[in-house]
Chimera marker file (.cmm) of the C-alpha trace (Angstrom):
<marker_set name="trace">
<marker id="1" x="-18.821" y="50.228" z="19.741" r="1" g="1" b="0" radius="0.5"/>
<marker id="2" x="-19.592" y="46.519" z="19.940" r="1" g="1" b="0" radius="0.5"/>
<marker id="3" x="-23.411" y="46.218" z="19.791" r="1" g="1" b="0" radius="0.5"/>
<marker id="4" x="-24.515" y="49.663" z="20.967" r="1" g="1" b="0" radius="0.5"/>
<marker id="5" x="-25.269" y="52.473" z="18.532" r="1" g="1" b="0" radius="0.5"/>
<marker id="6" x="-25.850" y="56.094" z="19.541" r="1" g="1" b="0" radius="0.5"/>
<marker id="7" x="-27.105" y="59.085" z="17.596" r="1" g="1" b="0" radius="0.5"/>
<marker id="8" x="-26.889" y="62.808" z="18.326" r="1" g="1" b="0" radius="0.5"/>
<marker id="9" x="-29.185" y="65.248" z="16.541" r="1" g="1" b="0" radius="0.5"/>
<marker id="10" x="-29.130" y="68.981" z="17.130" r="1" g="1" b="0" radius="0.5"/>
<marker id="11" x="-29.743" y="72.454" z="15.777" r="1" g="1" b="0" radius="0.5"/>
<marker id="12" x="-26.075" y="73.260" z="16.290" r="1" g="1" b="0" radius="0.5"/>
<marker id="13" x="-22.816" y="71.338" z="16.371" r="1" g="1" b="0" radius="0.5"/>
<marker id="14" x="-22.868" y="68.191" z="18.478" r="1" g="1" b="0" radius="0.5"/>
<marker id="15" x="-20.501" y="65.280" z="18.937" r="1" g="1" b="0" radius="0.5"/>
<marker id="16" x="-21.050" y="61.906" z="20.541" r="1" g="1" b="0" radius="0.5"/>
<marker id="17" x="-18.949" y="58.858" z="21.290" r="1" g="1" b="0" radius="0.5"/>
<marker id="18" x="-19.589" y="55.460" z="22.857" r="1" g="1" b="0" radius="0.5"/>
<marker id="19" x="-17.143" y="52.810" z="24.037" r="1" g="1" b="0" radius="0.5"/>
<marker id="20" x="-17.585" y="49.397" z="25.563" r="1" g="1" b="0" radius="0.5"/>
<marker id="21" x="-15.894" y="49.414" z="28.970" r="1" g="1" b="0" radius="0.5"/>
<marker id="22" x="-13.062" y="46.912" z="28.921" r="1" g="1" b="0" radius="0.5"/>
<marker id="23" x="-9.496" y="46.440" z="30.103" r="1" g="1" b="0" radius="0.5"/>
<marker id="24" x="-7.063" y="48.743" z="28.333" r="1" g="1" b="0" radius="0.5"/>
<marker id="25" x="-3.340" y="49.396" z="28.503" r="1" g="1" b="0" radius="0.5"/>
<marker id="26" x="-3.305" y="52.725" z="30.347" r="1" g="1" b="0" radius="0.5"/>
<marker id="27" x="-0.008" y="53.675" z="28.702" r="1" g="1" b="0" radius="0.5"/>
<marker id="28" x="-2.152" y="54.764" z="25.731" r="1" g="1" b="0" radius="0.5"/>
<marker id="29" x="-3.170" y="57.707" z="27.930" r="1" g="1" b="0" radius="0.5"/>
<marker id="30" x="0.308" y="59.182" z="27.388" r="1" g="1" b="0" radius="0.5"/>
<marker id="31" x="-1.134" y="60.542" z="24.127" r="1" g="1" b="0" radius="0.5"/>
<marker id="32" x="-3.361" y="62.844" z="26.194" r="1" g="1" b="0" radius="0.5"/>
<marker id="33" x="-2.371" y="66.020" z="28.047" r="1" g="1" b="0" radius="0.5"/>
<marker id="34" x="-0.353" y="65.607" z="31.226" r="1" g="1" b="0" radius="0.5"/>
<marker id="35" x="-3.328" y="66.720" z="33.348" r="1" g="1" b="0" radius="0.5"/>
<marker id="36" x="-5.597" y="64.148" z="31.701" r="1" g="1" b="0" radius="0.5"/>
<marker id="37" x="-2.957" y="61.445" z="32.091" r="1" g="1" b="0" radius="0.5"/>
<marker id="38" x="-2.602" y="62.284" z="35.797" r="1" g="1" b="0" radius="0.5"/>
<marker id="39" x="-6.402" y="62.199" z="36.231" r="1" g="1" b="0" radius="0.5"/>
<marker id="40" x="-6.563" y="58.725" z="34.673" r="1" g="1" b="0" radius="0.5"/>
<marker id="41" x="-3.604" y="57.190" z="36.478" r="1" g="1" b="0" radius="0.5"/>
<marker id="42" x="-4.485" y="58.529" z="39.946" r="1" g="1" b="0" radius="0.5"/>
<marker id="43" x="-6.789" y="55.531" z="40.329" r="1" g="1" b="0" radius="0.5"/>
<marker id="44" x="-5.541" y="53.135" z="37.617" r="1" g="1" b="0" radius="0.5"/>
<marker id="45" x="-9.067" y="53.274" z="36.269" r="1" g="1" b="0" radius="0.5"/>
<marker id="46" x="-10.223" y="51.996" z="32.911" r="1" g="1" b="0" radius="0.5"/>
<marker id="47" x="-13.426" y="53.968" z="33.435" r="1" g="1" b="0" radius="0.5"/>
<marker id="48" x="-11.447" y="57.195" z="33.724" r="1" g="1" b="0" radius="0.5"/>
<marker id="49" x="-9.488" y="56.308" z="30.597" r="1" g="1" b="0" radius="0.5"/>
<marker id="50" x="-12.708" y="55.800" z="28.633" r="1" g="1" b="0" radius="0.5"/>
<marker id="51" x="-14.255" y="58.926" z="30.166" r="1" g="1" b="0" radius="0.5"/>
<marker id="52" x="-11.396" y="61.004" z="28.744" r="1" g="1" b="0" radius="0.5"/>
<marker id="53" x="-11.283" y="59.015" z="25.489" r="1" g="1" b="0" radius="0.5"/>
<marker id="54" x="-15.008" y="59.483" z="24.775" r="1" g="1" b="0" radius="0.5"/>
<marker id="55" x="-14.810" y="63.173" z="25.679" r="1" g="1" b="0" radius="0.5"/>
<marker id="56" x="-11.935" y="63.628" z="23.233" r="1" g="1" b="0" radius="0.5"/>
<marker id="57" x="-13.725" y="61.695" z="20.473" r="1" g="1" b="0" radius="0.5"/>
<marker id="58" x="-17.001" y="63.554" z="21.068" r="1" g="1" b="0" radius="0.5"/>
<marker id="59" x="-15.177" y="66.902" z="21.048" r="1" g="1" b="0" radius="0.5"/>
<marker id="60" x="-13.375" y="66.105" z="17.795" r="1" g="1" b="0" radius="0.5"/>
<marker id="61" x="-16.684" y="65.090" z="16.195" r="1" g="1" b="0" radius="0.5"/>
<marker id="62" x="-18.261" y="68.287" z="17.553" r="1" g="1" b="0" radius="0.5"/>
<marker id="63" x="-15.459" y="70.267" z="15.875" r="1" g="1" b="0" radius="0.5"/>
<marker id="64" x="-15.731" y="68.187" z="12.672" r="1" g="1" b="0" radius="0.5"/>
<marker id="65" x="-12.141" y="66.947" z="12.989" r="1" g="1" b="0" radius="0.5"/>
<marker id="66" x="-10.423" y="63.580" z="13.192" r="1" g="1" b="0" radius="0.5"/>
<marker id="67" x="-7.905" y="62.428" z="15.769" r="1" g="1" b="0" radius="0.5"/>
<marker id="68" x="-5.071" y="63.371" z="13.424" r="1" g="1" b="0" radius="0.5"/>
<marker id="69" x="-5.239" y="66.829" z="15.010" r="1" g="1" b="0" radius="0.5"/>
<marker id="70" x="-3.550" y="65.345" z="18.051" r="1" g="1" b="0" radius="0.5"/>
<marker id="71" x="-5.088" y="64.050" z="21.245" r="1" g="1" b="0" radius="0.5"/>
<marker id="72" x="-2.764" y="66.177" z="23.368" r="1" g="1" b="0" radius="0.5"/>
<marker id="73" x="-3.608" y="69.419" z="21.547" r="1" g="1" b="0" radius="0.5"/>
<marker id="74" x="-6.600" y="70.110" z="23.831" r="1" g="1" b="0" radius="0.5"/>
<marker id="75" x="-7.589" y="69.309" z="27.411" r="1" g="1" b="0" radius="0.5"/>
<marker id="76" x="-11.158" y="68.116" z="27.983" r="1" g="1" b="0" radius="0.5"/>
<marker id="77" x="-10.803" y="68.659" z="31.740" r="1" g="1" b="0" radius="0.5"/>
<marker id="78" x="-10.693" y="72.404" z="31.043" r="1" g="1" b="0" radius="0.5"/>
<marker id="79" x="-14.149" y="72.432" z="29.429" r="1" g="1" b="0" radius="0.5"/>
<marker id="80" x="-16.462" y="70.349" z="31.645" r="1" g="1" b="0" radius="0.5"/>
<marker id="81" x="-19.561" y="72.378" z="30.732" r="1" g="1" b="0" radius="0.5"/>
<marker id="82" x="-19.465" y="70.981" z="27.177" r="1" g="1" b="0" radius="0.5"/>
<marker id="83" x="-19.800" y="67.316" z="28.167" r="1" g="1" b="0" radius="0.5"/>
<marker id="84" x="-22.343" y="64.941" z="29.589" r="1" g="1" b="0" radius="0.5"/>
<marker id="85" x="-20.963" y="61.465" z="30.260" r="1" g="1" b="0" radius="0.5"/>
<marker id="86" x="-22.943" y="58.501" z="31.510" r="1" g="1" b="0" radius="0.5"/>
<marker id="87" x="-22.800" y="54.728" z="31.827" r="1" g="1" b="0" radius="0.5"/>
<marker id="88" x="-25.328" y="52.368" z="30.259" r="1" g="1" b="0" radius="0.5"/>
<marker id="89" x="-25.173" y="48.571" z="30.276" r="1" g="1" b="0" radius="0.5"/>
<marker id="90" x="-21.374" y="48.391" z="30.379" r="1" g="1" b="0" radius="0.5"/>
<marker id="91" x="-20.843" y="51.227" z="27.910" r="1" g="1" b="0" radius="0.5"/>
<marker id="92" x="-19.688" y="54.797" z="28.472" r="1" g="1" b="0" radius="0.5"/>
<marker id="93" x="-21.315" y="57.490" z="26.360" r="1" g="1" b="0" radius="0.5"/>
<marker id="94" x="-20.304" y="61.135" z="26.069" r="1" g="1" b="0" radius="0.5"/>
<marker id="95" x="-22.177" y="63.953" z="24.337" r="1" g="1" b="0" radius="0.5"/>
<marker id="96" x="-20.416" y="67.234" z="23.510" r="1" g="1" b="0" radius="0.5"/>
<marker id="97" x="-22.243" y="70.467" z="22.701" r="1" g="1" b="0" radius="0.5"/>
<marker id="98" x="-22.197" y="74.107" z="23.705" r="1" g="1" b="0" radius="0.5"/>
<marker id="99" x="-26.025" y="74.128" z="23.631" r="1" g="1" b="0" radius="0.5"/>
<marker id="100" x="-28.478" y="72.737" z="26.178" r="1" g="1" b="0" radius="0.5"/>
<marker id="101" x="-29.620" y="69.221" z="25.292" r="1" g="1" b="0" radius="0.5"/>
<marker id="102" x="-31.499" y="66.262" z="26.660" r="1" g="1" b="0" radius="0.5"/>
<marker id="103" x="-30.719" y="62.575" z="26.572" r="1" g="1" b="0" radius="0.5"/>
<marker id="104" x="-33.435" y="60.130" z="25.559" r="1" g="1" b="0" radius="0.5"/>
<marker id="105" x="-33.180" y="56.398" z="26.091" r="1" g="1" b="0" radius="0.5"/>
<link id1="1" id2="2" r="1" g="1" b="0" radius="0.2"/>
<link id1="2" id2="3" r="1" g="1" b="0" radius="0.2"/>
<link id1="3" id2="4" r="1" g="1" b="0" radius="0.2"/>
<link id1="4" id2="5" r="1" g="1" b="0" radius="0.2"/>
<link id1="5" id2="6" r="1" g="1" b="0" radius="0.2"/>
<link id1="6" id2="7" r="1" g="1" b="0" radius="0.2"/>
<link id1="7" id2="8" r="1" g="1" b="0" radius="0.2"/>
<link id1="8" id2="9" r="1" g="1" b="0" radius="0.2"/>
<link id1="9" id2="10" r="1" g="1" b="0" radius="0.2"/>
<link id1="10" id2="11" r="1" g="1" b="0" radius="0.2"/>
<link id1="11" id2="12" r="1" g="1" b="0" radius="0.2"/>
<link id1="12" id2="13" r="1" g="1" b="0" radius="0.2"/>
<link id1="13" id2="14" r="1" g="1" b="0" radius="0.2"/>
<link id1="14" id2="15" r="1" g="1" b="0" radius="0.2"/>
<link id1="15" id2="16" r="1" g="1" b="0" radius="0.2"/>
<link id1="16" id2="17" r="1" g="1" b="0" radius="0.2"/>
<link id1="17" id2="18" r="1" g="1" b="0" radius="0.2"/>
<link id1="18" id2="19" r="1" g="1" b="0" radius="0.2"/>
<link id1="19" id2="20" r="1" g="1" b="0" radius="0.2"/>
<link id1="20" id2="21" r="1" g="1" b="0" radius="0.2"/>
<link id1="21" id2="22" r="1" g="1" b="0" radius="0.2"/>
<link id1="22" id2="23" r="1" g="1" b="0" radius="0.2"/>
<link id1="23" id2="24" r="1" g="1" b="0" radius="0.2"/>
<link id1="24" id2="25" r="1" g="1" b="0" radius="0.2"/>
<link id1="25" id2="26" r="1" g="1" b="0" radius="0.2"/>
<link id1="26" id2="27" r="1" g="1" b="0" radius="0.2"/>
<link id1="27" id2="28" r="1" g="1" b="0" radius="0.2"/>
<link id1="28" id2="29" r="1" g="1" b="0" radius="0.2"/>
<link id1="29" id2="30" r="1" g="1" b="0" radius="0.2"/>
<link id1="30" id2="31" r="1" g="1" b="0" radius="0.2"/>
<link id1="31" id2="32" r="1" g="1" b="0" radius="0.2"/>
<link id1="32" id2="33" r="1" g="1" b="0" radius="0.2"/>
<link id1="33" id2="34" r="1" g="1" b="0" radius="0.2"/>
<link id1="34" id2="35" r="1" g="1" b="0" radius="0.2"/>
<link id1="35" id2="36" r="1" g="1" b="0" radius="0.2"/>
<link id1="36" id2="37" r="1" g="1" b="0" radius="0.2"/>
<link id1="37" id2="38" r="1" g="1" b="0" radius="0.2"/>
<link id1="38" id2="39" r="1" g="1" b="0" radius="0.2"/>
<link id1="39" id2="40" r="1" g="1" b="0" radius="0.2"/>
<link id1="40" id2="41" r="1" g="1" b="0" radius="0.2"/>
<link id1="41" id2="42" r="1" g="1" b="0" radius="0.2"/>
<link id1="42" id2="43" r="1" g="1" b="0" radius="0.2"/>
<link id1="43" id2="44" r="1" g="1" b="0" radius="0.2"/>
<link id1="44" id2="45" r="1" g="1" b="0" radius="0.2"/>
<link id1="45" id2="46" r="1" g="1" b="0" radius="0.2"/>
<link id1="46" id2="47" r="1" g="1" b="0" radius="0.2"/>
<link id1="47" id2="48" r="1" g="1" b="0" radius="0.2"/>
<link id1="48" id2="49" r="1" g="1" b="0" radius="0.2"/>
<link id1="49" id2="50" r="1" g="1" b="0" radius="0.2"/>
<link id1="50" id2="51" r="1" g="1" b="0" radius="0.2"/>
<link id1="51" id2="52" r="1" g="1" b="0" radius="0.2"/>
<link id1="52" id2="53" r="1" g="1" b="0" radius="0.2"/>
<link id1="53" id2="54" r="1" g="1" b="0" radius="0.2"/>
<link id1="54" id2="55" r="1" g="1" b="0" radius="0.2"/>
<link id1="55" id2="56" r="1" g="1" b="0" radius="0.2"/>
<link id1="56" id2="57" r="1" g="1" b="0" radius="0.2"/>
<link id1="57" id2="58" r="1" g="1" b="0" radius="0.2"/>
<link id1="58" id2="59" r="1" g="1" b="0" radius="0.2"/>
<link id1="59" id2="60" r="1" g="1" b="0" radius="0.2"/>
<link id1="60" id2="61" r="1" g="1" b="0" radius="0.2"/>
<link id1="61" id2="62" r="1" g="1" b="0" radius="0.2"/>
<link id1="62" id2="63" r="1" g="1" b="0" radius="0.2"/>
<link id1="63" id2="64" r="1" g="1" b="0" radius="0.2"/>
<link id1="64" id2="65" r="1" g="1" b="0" radius="0.2"/>
<link id1="65" id2="66" r="1" g="1" b="0" radius="0.2"/>
<link id1="66" id2="67" r="1" g="1" b="0" radius="0.2"/>
<link id1="67" id2="68" r="1" g="1" b="0" radius="0.2"/>
<link id1="68" id2="69" r="1" g="1" b="0" radius="0.2"/>
<link id1="69" id2="70" r="1" g="1" b="0" radius="0.2"/>
<link id1="70" id2="71" r="1" g="1" b="0" radius="0.2"/>
<link id1="71" id2="72" r="1" g="1" b="0" radius="0.2"/>
<link id1="72" id2="73" r="1" g="1" b="0" radius="0.2"/>
<link id1="73" id2="74" r="1" g="1" b="0" radius="0.2"/>
<link id1="74" id2="75" r="1" g="1" b="0" radius="0.2"/>
<link id1="75" id2="76" r="1" g="1" b="0" radius="0.2"/>
<link id1="76" id2="77" r="1" g="1" b="0" radius="0.2"/>
<link id1="77" id2="78" r="1" g="1" b="0" radius="0.2"/>
<link id1="78" id2="79" r="1" g="1" b="0" radius="0.2"/>
<link id1="79" id2="80" r="1" g="1" b="0" radius="0.2"/>
<link id1="80" id2="81" r="1" g="1" b="0" radius="0.2"/>
<link id1="81" id2="82" r="1" g="1" b="0" radius="0.2"/>
<link id1="82" id2="83" r="1" g="1" b="0" radius="0.2"/>
<link id1="83" id2="84" r="1" g="1" b="0" radius="0.2"/>
<link id1="84" id2="85" r="1" g="1" b="0" radius="0.2"/>
<link id1="85" id2="86" r="1" g="1" b="0" radius="0.2"/>
<link id1="86" id2="87" r="1" g="1" b="0" radius="0.2"/>
<link id1="87" id2="88" r="1" g="1" b="0" radius="0.2"/>
<link id1="88" id2="89" r="1" g="1" b="0" radius="0.2"/>
<link id1="89" id2="90" r="1" g="1" b="0" radius="0.2"/>
<link id1="90" id2="91" r="1" g="1" b="0" radius="0.2"/>
<link id1="91" id2="92" r="1" g="1" b="0" radius="0.2"/>
<link id1="92" id2="93" r="1" g="1" b="0" radius="0.2"/>
<link id1="93" id2="94" r="1" g="1" b="0" radius="0.2"/>
<link id1="94" id2="95" r="1" g="1" b="0" radius="0.2"/>
<link id1="95" id2="96" r="1" g="1" b="0" radius="0.2"/>
<link id1="96" id2="97" r="1" g="1" b="0" radius="0.2"/>
<link id1="97" id2="98" r="1" g="1" b="0" radius="0.2"/>
<link id1="98" id2="99" r="1" g="1" b="0" radius="0.2"/>
<link id1="99" id2="100" r="1" g="1" b="0" radius="0.2"/>
<link id1="100" id2="101" r="1" g="1" b="0" radius="0.2"/>
<link id1="101" id2="102" r="1" g="1" b="0" radius="0.2"/>
<link id1="102" id2="103" r="1" g="1" b="0" radius="0.2"/>
<link id1="103" id2="104" r="1" g="1" b="0" radius="0.2"/>
<link id1="104" id2="105" r="1" g="1" b="0" radius="0.2"/>
</marker_set>
């Protein structure tokens, strides 16, 4: 995403995604589950949109799938233990794994 690159290495499946925080048309969130859409639009927050987006992308990478499987076919809010999301220099980064992991800068 833009100029930031991230890498995830593990002994088991892991997925990672990074997005530059920017203005986005929140109507895109209609592709998500209703619960995720409600979570995003409660505050009209681009950060919440990208939180959900990076969780979905990281999960799909973790599963070895592409987004063609459908962004509304699973709800990332129902599996919070699988994700670690953080902000860094205007980017949002999410790691997905069912194993314990650490983040190094």
